[in-house]
DOVEXMAR-622028 format. One record per residue (C-alpha): residue in one letter; x, y, z. Coordinates in steps of 0.05 Angstrom, whole numbers, plus 5000, padded with zeros to 4 digits. Last residue first. Layout:
N
AXYZ ...
This chain:
259
X276752603266 X281353083299 X282753493365 X287654043379 X288254353446 X289155033473 X292855393528 X292156133533 X297056593579 X293856833669 X296157513691 X294057903622 X296558263560 X300557613543 X303457083501 X308356773501 X306856413553 X302956003514 X302155273540 X299254603489 X296454083476 X297653773398 X292553183370 X287452843415 X281952403381 X284851783407 X283752073472 X277352303472 X273551643493 X278351883561 X274252503561 X278153043562 X281853483606 X282854313578 X286954623635 X289255363664 X292155353724 X299655173731 X302255583763 X307756163759 X315656383780 X317556413721 X322157013733 X320357293680 X312757133704 X313857323787 X317058023771 X316758183844 X309458213830 X304158073781 X303357433789 X303756883739 X298256343708 X298755873659 X305655483685 X310754943650 X316554903691 X315554143701 X316753633676 X311753183648 X309453493569 X305153133512 X298752733560 X300553153612 X297753823569 X290653353570 X289453213632 X284052603620 X278252413654 X275851713671 X272351863737 X280351793760 X283952313724 X277752733753 X278652503824 X285852603828 X283853273808 X278053373862 X283953063916 X288253683886 X283154203924 X282553743989 X290353843995 X290154503982 X294054753938 X290255403891 X288855583959 X294555604002 X296055274063 X301254704012 X302955323976 X310055424002 X312654713988 X310354773923 X314755323898 X313455363826 X307154943814 X305354473777 X310553933789 X307153913859 X301153693832 X294954003819 X295454653808 X287454933826 X283755603804 X281155093750 X281255653694 X278655373634 X277254773590 X272754093598 X271453733535 X265753243547 X264552553497 X257352493502 X253851783507 X247251973542 X251551803609 X256552173589 X251552763578 X248552693670 X256652703682 X258653253664 X251853563688 X254953243762 X261853493735 X258754213739 X255754093807 X261553743842 X266854363819 X261254793847 X261454463906 X269254553916 X269755173901 X262755443953 X265954923988 X272555483988 X268956043984 X264955924057 X268356674078 X270857134025 X277657374031 X278756714052 X280656383981 X277455903939 X277456243884 X272856053829 X272155683764 X271055943709 X268855443659 X267455263570 X263754763567 X264454323509 X260253763489 X262753393443 X263153003355 X256153443355 X258754083389 X253754253433 X257354743483 X256254893554 X257355643583 X259855663645 X262356243712 X256056693704 X254956843783 X248256763774 X248355953763 X251855693814 X248255903863 X242155773824 X243155063823 X239754873749 X245754663714 X245955383675 X250055743600 X246455383552 X248755223477 X246654863425 X248254593361 X254454933361 X257455383308 X264755273291 X268155983288 X266856033349 X268656513405 X265556363484 X264256743543 X265456763619 X264657263677 X268357343735 X266058083766 X264758793733 X257858793754 X255858363820 X249357963816 X247757783747 X254657513732 X255657503661 X255957013602 X257157093543 X257156863461 X261057263411 X260956883337 X267156743304 X268456883225 X276257293243 X272557963267 X268958043328 X261958143330 X260458363408 X266558523428 X268958973353 X261259193365 X263959503437 X262159203503 X257959533565 X251559253537 X254958513533 X256958473617 X262758543634 X268958143680 X271457743629 X273357293679 X273756733634 X274356543562 X274156063517 X276355983432 X273055673386 X276155483317 X282855703326 X288556043273 X290756533330 X292057173285 X285957603280 X283157453354 X291157653373 X290458333330 X283558303381 X286658223433 X291558893427 X292859083503 X287159513490 X282258903486 X285558633555 X281859103587 X276459093568 X276458333577 X276658263639 X283157793669 X283257513608 X283256833630 X284656323571 X282955813532 X283555533466 X281555053414 X282754803343 X278354323327 X280453933263 X276353543219 
């Protein structure tokens, strides 16, 4: 059985709907699509997004404390056994940052990891705590013998090859040593960065600033990932970044798993 998965920070699902998102759904040969930063509640969406064409079921988890903020969605052609959106910590659960889905062969979490910028006091620590809490929940599932897939906007570039200008950004959230150390720890804990299983060189990014023609010049960051547990490595067939797909400041990333 093949699972074709993609992940995309759409920077507003209502905004991207006007930029061809429904056409993307029809043309994308995906079975499971994780979206981040949807910035909407289900009651704000029309039927095309609540019951999309192409055989998808749509599942949403929205921020409960602020309108137009955060939010994730999961579009599935393969029906999960179970879906949940909370891990029992209100400060994380209320921001609408994760959807967990049990697909028998693995458990998927589609996550929108926080930005750690100084615009809001304490957000860097919140971001680091969110990482800890999410992967602690995943660890409980691993201890039950489950294989894990984590996708989403991690809001961190791991290594110098993962952003165009590393030296200029060593003091910028998204490339701080303590943020990068989290991804180091994931690899040490038995997770696999799927894209790096196939592509080693730099120059491959998934986010570009909207300013100064950054995307056209490929001055970007790799912030969007699929991480899998090592026990899924034999099932990994492909991992890609789709920089040619527009509509958001991020582009989709994808993997294929075969069982």
